[in-house]
Structures are given as structure tokens and as C-alpha cells.
C-alpha positions in Angstrom: 12.7 26.0 0.7 14.9 22.5 0.2 13.3 19.2 1.0 15.8 17.2 3.3 15.7 13.3 2.1 15.7 12.2 5.4 13.3 10.3 7.0 14.2 10.8 10.4 15.7 13.9 12.7 18.5 11.3 13.8 19.4 9.7 10.2 20.7 13.5 9.0 22.6 14.0 12.4 24.1 10.8 11.3 24.7 12.1 8.7 27.0 14.9 9.2 29.9 15.2 8.5 28.9 14.0 4.7 26.5 15.4 1.4 23.7 16.7 1.9 20.1 14.3 0.2 18.1 17.5 -0.8 15.6 18.3 -3.8 15.1 21.6 -4.4 11.9 22.8 -4.0 12.0 26.8 -5.0 10.4 28.3 -7.6 12.9 30.9 -8.2 15.7 28.7 -8.6 18.7 26.8 -6.5 18.6 27.5 -2.6 21.8 25.3 -2.0 24.5 26.4 -0.7 28.1 24.4 -1.1 29.0 26.4 2.1 26.6 28.5 4.5 23.4 27.4 5.9 20.1 25.8 4.2 16.7 25.4 6.3 14.3 22.1 5.2 12.5 20.2 6.1 11.7 16.7 5.9 8.7 15.0 2.7 6.0 15.5 5.6 6.8 18.5 6.9 7.0 16.7 10.5 10.2 19.0 11.3 12.1 21.5 10.5 16.2 22.8 10.2 19.0 24.8 9.7 21.8 23.0 8.1 24.9 24.5 8.2 27.6 23.7 5.0 30.9 23.2 4.3 32.2 22.9 0.9 29.3 20.3 0.3 29.8 18.4 3.6 27.1 18.7 6.7 29.1 20.4 9.6 25.7 21.2 11.4 22.3 21.1 12.2 20.1 23.2 14.2 16.2 22.0 15.0 13.6 25.0 14.1 11.6 25.6 16.8 7.8 24.9 16.5 6.7 28.2 16.1 8.6 29.0 12.7 7.2 25.7 11.3 3.8 28.2 10.6 6.4 30.3 9.5 7.6 28.3 6.8 4.0 27.3 6.0 3.6 30.6 4.8 5.8 31.7 3.1 4.7 28.1 1.1 1.8 29.1 0.6 2.8 32.3 0.0 5.8 31.5 -3.1 3.2 28.9 -4.2 0.6 32.0 -5.1 3.4 33.8 -6.8 3.9 31.5 -9.3 0.6 31.3 -9.7 -0.6 34.3 -9.8 2.6 35.1 -12.0 1.4 32.6 -14.6 -1.9 33.5 -15.3 -0.1 37.2 -15.7 1.9 35.3 -18.8 -1.5 34.2 -20.3 
């Protein structure tokens, strides 16, 4: 999941029409798409969003529902587990 470098949802919404500020956090390669939908959250994980991109520009933002936050946290935990397990397997 991509970490969105915006403190608030309002700040992200105000950046529609501009390039996305983000950090790649996936162990499995880049998740950023110049055109398409990107799922991300802020650093504190207090909100999650689907960011619709077109030619590297934010076109639209959709907010995730509260129950989906748990799902993405489980995915993150699973990714960390896979990474650690994979590292142990190579030793």
C-alpha cells in the first residue's frame, strides 16, 4: 500500500489536478500507476483512500469505509510476515 504524504483528507482533496506525493511501501514492487486507481493511507493510518490517477495527475479521490481499514491492516501484516518468512528461508 502506498503512503500518501498528506496530513489530512482535505489536503489530499485540495491537490486534485496536481501530481501525487507518496512513498512506496510494498516489498513486492512499485504500486504507483500513472493512470488507474491507487490505494493508500496517511502515515498514521487514520484514513484510507482510493486515488484515481490520469497521466500522473490526481483526477478524483474516494474515501475508504471504516471496515475496510481492518482489511488493509491485515494485508500489511501478511506482507510483513511473507517478507520475514522469505528472509528466513534464504538464510
